[in-house]
N, C-alpha and C positions, 0 to 999 in steps of 0.2 A: 443807616445803610440799607438799601433795598436789596432783596435777593431776586435776581432775574434768572429765569431758566431760559437758556438758549437751545433751540432745537439743533440736533445733529445735522450736519450737512451731508446730503447723499447725492449721488449722481443725478437723481431726478429732482433735486431741490438745491441747485447750485445758487450761491449768493449772487447778488447783483454785481456788475463789473467793477464798480468802485470799491467793493469790499473783497473782491476775488483774490484768494491767496493760492497760487498754483501748487505750493507744497501741501497745503491742507487738502486741496481738491484731490490730489493724487493719493494721499493717505486715506481719505474717505472712500475713494473708489476701490482701493486695494482691500479694504476691510469690509466692503459692502457684501452682504449675503442676501440675495433675493428671496431665499426661502425663509429667513428670519422675518422679513417684512410681511410675509404671508401667514406666519405662524398664528397670530391672534385671530385671523379670519376663520381658521379651522378649529382652533381650540375653544372658541366661544368665551374666552376670558381675556380681559385687558392685561397687557404686560406679561404674557406667558413667559415662563422661565425656560430658556433653551441654552444650555452651557456651550461655550466655545470648546472645540476639540482640535488639538494638533495630532497629526498622524505622521509617523516617520518610520522608515525602514532602515534597519541596521543590518550588518552581515549575518547576525544571529537571530534577529526577532523583528516583529512589528510592534511599535510602541505607540500607545494612545494616551494623550494627556488631556484631561477634561477639567476646566475651571468650574468648580462647584463650591464657591465660597459660602460659608454658613451651614453647610451640610455635614452631618456626622456619618460615620460608616453605616449605621443602621438605616439611614435615609436613602442609601444608594444600593442598586443591585446591578451586578455584572453577570451576564448569562451568555451561553452559546447555544445556538440551534443550527446544527449542521456546520456550514461555513460562515455563519452570521454571528457577529458579536453585537450584543445589545447592552447599552448603558441606560439605566432608567432610575428614576427617583422622584422625590417630591420635596419642595421647599414650602413650608407653611407660612402663610401671611401673618405678620405681626398685627396685634390688635391696635387700633388707633383710638386713643382716648378722646372722648367728646370735648373735654376741657382744653386739650392741646390744639394749637394752631399749626397746621402744616403748610409750609411754603412750597414744598415739592415732595412728591412721593413717587420716586422713579424706580425703586427696586422691584424686580419682578418675582413672582411667586407662582407656584403651581407644580403640576406633574410634568415630567419630560421623559422622552424616549429618543435615543439616538441609536441607529442600527448601521453597522458597517459590514460589507461583504468581504470576507478574507480570501486571499488567493489560495490556490492549491498548494499543499506542502506545509501548512501550518499545523502546529501540534497543540491543539486546544487543551489536551489533558495536562500539559505542563504550564499552562498560562498562570500568571499571578497578577494580583491587583493590590495596590496599597493607596492609602490616602494620607497626605501630609500637607499641612498649611493650605487647605482648601483646593488642592489639586489631586484628582484621582488619576493614578498611573496604572495602565493595564499593559502588560508585556506578554505577547503571544509568540513563543519561540518558533523558529523554522525547524522542520524535520532535518536530521543530519544529511539526508540525500539531496536536499535543495540548498544547503549552505555552500558558500563558495569554498572551493578546494584549491589550494596553491600547489602547483606541480613544479618541482625544481627542473631547471633546464639542464639537459645533458643526462638525465636519469634514464636508465633503460626502460623501454616500453614493454609491458607484458603482452604476449601474443594471445589472441582469443583461443580458447580451448575448442576443439572440434568435437 
């Protein structure tokens, strides 16, 4: 059996019409990140490691989840500078033995940095980070004054003091 590496289909590299799968094309377009394509140009290294990050807002916090498989806590750094959250780290390349034959070497290695600008009202002093099963989760709570407040209907309204 031969091992054949098939290149990923991107919006700029759509397959010929006879092989075109509309479901695959939509999936590829939705997951396409133009900055990931440019990463190796600026990094100067082939296959630069750039983890995917999900960012969500809950009523109480902003939650960042970064895929960092193969990294240990000591390999990753989470820092804040003003209203900016920075995730950085490094994945070391494994040694390739001369006697081994590689049919594909697709895993990426190297240093990465991802920076996110946080909205006003975040409490970086109470932020926490944890790593589990190759996923780094950073939770940045909202300050109490910007959290949603439920007001019961029919409750008396306080008058402003003069």
